[in-house]
C-alpha positions as CSV (number, residue, x, y, z in Angstrom):
1,X,126.7,95.8,83.7
2,X,124.9,98.6,84.9
3,X,125.9,101.1,87.9
4,X,123.7,103.7,88.8
5,X,125.8,106.8,90.4
6,X,124.5,109.7,92.1
7,X,127.3,111.6,91.4
8,X,131.1,112.2,90.3
9,X,130.1,109.8,87.4
10,X,133.9,110.2,85.5
11,X,135.3,108.3,89.2
12,X,133.1,105.2,88.4
13,X,133.8,105.1,85.0
14,X,137.6,105.6,85.0
15,X,138.4,102.0,86.5
16,X,136.2,100.2,83.8
17,X,138.5,102.2,81.3
18,X,141.6,101.1,82.8
19,X,140.2,97.7,83.1
20,X,139.5,98.0,79.1
21,X,136.1,98.1,78.8
22,X,134.5,97.1,75.6
23,X,131.5,99.6,75.8
24,X,130.8,102.7,78.4
25,X,127.6,104.7,78.4
26,X,127.2,107.0,80.3
27,X,123.9,108.9,80.9
28,X,121.3,110.9,83.3
29,X,118.9,108.7,85.0
30,X,115.7,110.1,86.6
31,X,114.1,108.6,89.7
32,X,111.0,107.6,87.9
33,X,112.7,105.6,85.2
34,X,114.6,103.8,87.9
35,X,111.3,103.0,89.9
36,X,109.5,101.9,86.7
37,X,112.7,99.9,85.7
38,X,111.9,97.8,89.4
39,X,108.7,97.2,88.3
40,X,107.1,94.0,87.4
41,X,105.1,95.0,83.9
42,X,101.7,94.6,85.6
43,X,102.4,96.9,88.6
44,X,103.8,99.4,85.9
45,X,100.6,99.3,84.2
46,X,98.7,100.4,87.3
47,X,101.3,103.1,87.8
48,X,100.5,104.5,84.4
49,X,96.9,104.4,84.8
50,X,97.1,106.1,88.0
51,X,99.3,108.8,86.7
52,X,96.8,109.3,84.1
53,X,93.8,109.6,86.4
54,X,95.0,110.8,89.5
55,X,93.4,114.5,88.6
56,X,90.4,113.3,87.5
57,X,89.9,111.2,90.8
58,X,91.1,114.1,93.0
59,X,88.9,116.4,91.3
60,X,85.7,114.1,91.2
61,X,86.5,113.3,95.3
62,X,86.5,116.7,96.1
63,X,84.0,117.8,94.3
64,X,81.7,115.0,96.2
65,X,83.1,116.3,99.2
66,X,82.1,119.8,98.5
67,X,78.5,118.7,97.4
68,X,78.2,116.7,100.4
69,X,79.4,119.4,103.1
70,X,76.8,121.9,101.0
71,X,74.2,119.8,101.3
72,X,75.1,119.0,105.0
73,X,75.1,122.7,106.6
74,X,72.3,123.6,104.3
75,X,69.9,120.8,105.8
76,X,69.3,123.0,108.7
77,X,67.9,125.6,106.9
78,X,65.3,123.9,105.7
79,X,64.3,122.5,109.0
80,X,61.6,124.5,110.7
81,X,62.2,126.4,113.6
82,X,60.4,124.6,116.3
83,X,61.7,121.2,114.9
84,X,62.3,118.8,117.4
85,X,64.0,115.6,117.5
86,X,61.9,113.5,115.6
87,X,62.7,115.8,112.7
88,X,66.1,115.1,112.5
89,X,65.8,111.5,113.6
90,X,63.6,111.0,110.5
91,X,66.0,113.4,108.3
92,X,69.0,111.4,109.4
93,X,67.1,107.3,108.6
94,X,65.0,108.8,105.4
95,X,67.2,111.1,103.9
96,X,66.4,114.6,102.9
97,X,63.0,114.1,101.7
98,X,60.2,117.1,101.8
99,X,57.6,115.4,104.2
100,X,57.5,117.6,107.2
């Protein structure tokens, strides 16, 4: 039998000793260990993959967002000062092409 207690381990173990338990082990257990033991094997694999790749994923995501923001805010600097609605319509639908 396994018992997880948040505190007062001796108070939990003492009744087991009085009942002549054959084996008693007391060890600290962290919350991630409890979480991993409660999941099935396939979920543990996905969780471990996420732990290994989350920093790379977040760095790539922020890098893409930063580049997209840079190009978005720099796009109006390449527009001619007399650009009308047609220029912006073409830019939005054709992308940042070099046609003017």
